C-alpha positions as CSV (number, residue, x, y, z in Angstrom):
1,M,116.3,118.1,93.6
2,K,114.8,114.7,94.2
3,L,115.3,112.9,97.5
4,T,116.2,109.2,97.4
5,K,114.4,106.8,99.7
6,E,117.4,106.6,102.0
7,Q,117.6,110.4,102.3
8,A,113.9,110.7,103.0
9,D,114.1,108.0,105.7
10,Y,117.1,109.7,107.2
11,I,115.3,113.1,107.4
12,R,112.2,111.4,108.9
13,N,114.2,109.7,111.6
14,K,115.8,113.0,112.8
15,E,114.5,114.3,116.1
16,S,113.7,117.8,114.7
17,F,111.5,116.2,112.0
18,Q,109.7,114.0,114.5
19,E,109.1,117.0,116.8
20,G,107.1,118.6,114.1
21,L,108.9,121.9,113.4
22,V,110.6,120.8,110.2
23,G,107.7,118.6,109.2
24,S,105.2,121.4,109.5
25,I,107.4,123.9,107.6
26,F,108.0,121.3,104.9
27,S,104.3,120.4,104.6
28,R,103.3,124.1,104.3
29,L,105.9,124.7,101.6
30,L,104.9,121.6,99.7
31,K,101.2,122.4,99.9
32,S,101.8,125.9,98.6
33,K,103.9,124.7,95.7
34,L,101.6,121.9,94.7
35,K,98.4,124.1,94.9
36,K,99.9,126.3,92.2
37,N,100.8,123.4,89.9
38,P,98.0,122.6,87.5
39,Q,99.6,119.3,86.3
40,F,99.6,118.1,89.9
41,K,95.9,119.0,90.3
42,Q,95.1,117.1,87.1
43,A,97.0,114.1,88.3
44,V,95.2,114.1,91.6
45,D,91.9,114.4,89.9
46,K,92.7,111.5,87.6
47,A,93.9,109.4,90.5
48,D,90.7,110.1,92.5
49,K,88.5,109.2,89.5
50,S,90.4,106.0,88.8
51,A,90.1,105.0,92.5
52,K,86.4,105.6,92.4
53,E,85.9,103.6,89.2
54,F,88.0,100.8,90.7
55,A,85.8,100.6,93.8
56,D,82.6,100.8,91.7
57,S,83.8,97.9,89.5
58,L,84.6,95.8,92.6
59,R,81.1,96.5,94.0
60,K,79.6,95.4,90.7
61,L,81.6,92.2,90.7
62,E,80.6,91.6,94.3
63,K,76.9,91.9,93.4
64,M,77.5,89.4,90.6
65,G,78.7,86.9,93.1
66,V,82.4,87.1,92.5
67,E,84.4,86.7,95.7
68,I,86.7,89.7,96.2
69,P,89.8,89.2,98.4
70,K,89.9,91.3,101.6
71,E,93.3,92.8,100.6
72,L,91.8,94.1,97.4
73,K,88.8,95.5,99.3
74,Q,91.2,97.3,101.7
75,Y,93.2,98.7,98.8
76,A,89.9,100.0,97.3
77,R,88.9,101.3,100.8
78,M,85.6,99.4,100.7
């Protein structure tokens, strides 16, 4: 079952979720399910690799004298 954005916002705004009980239970369950999923691990590895390559290419461009907007630097966590 997929949650819509409205449903997720509704759950997040509930007092029990903000208190942490439901949030901590949900996060533990989600972690255990995702740790066992090899496709998720591969997707995370690919995302990390892409983010590192993006930041490296921005650094190279900056060394070449290209002005990089600050928003793009924030996005690349530079």
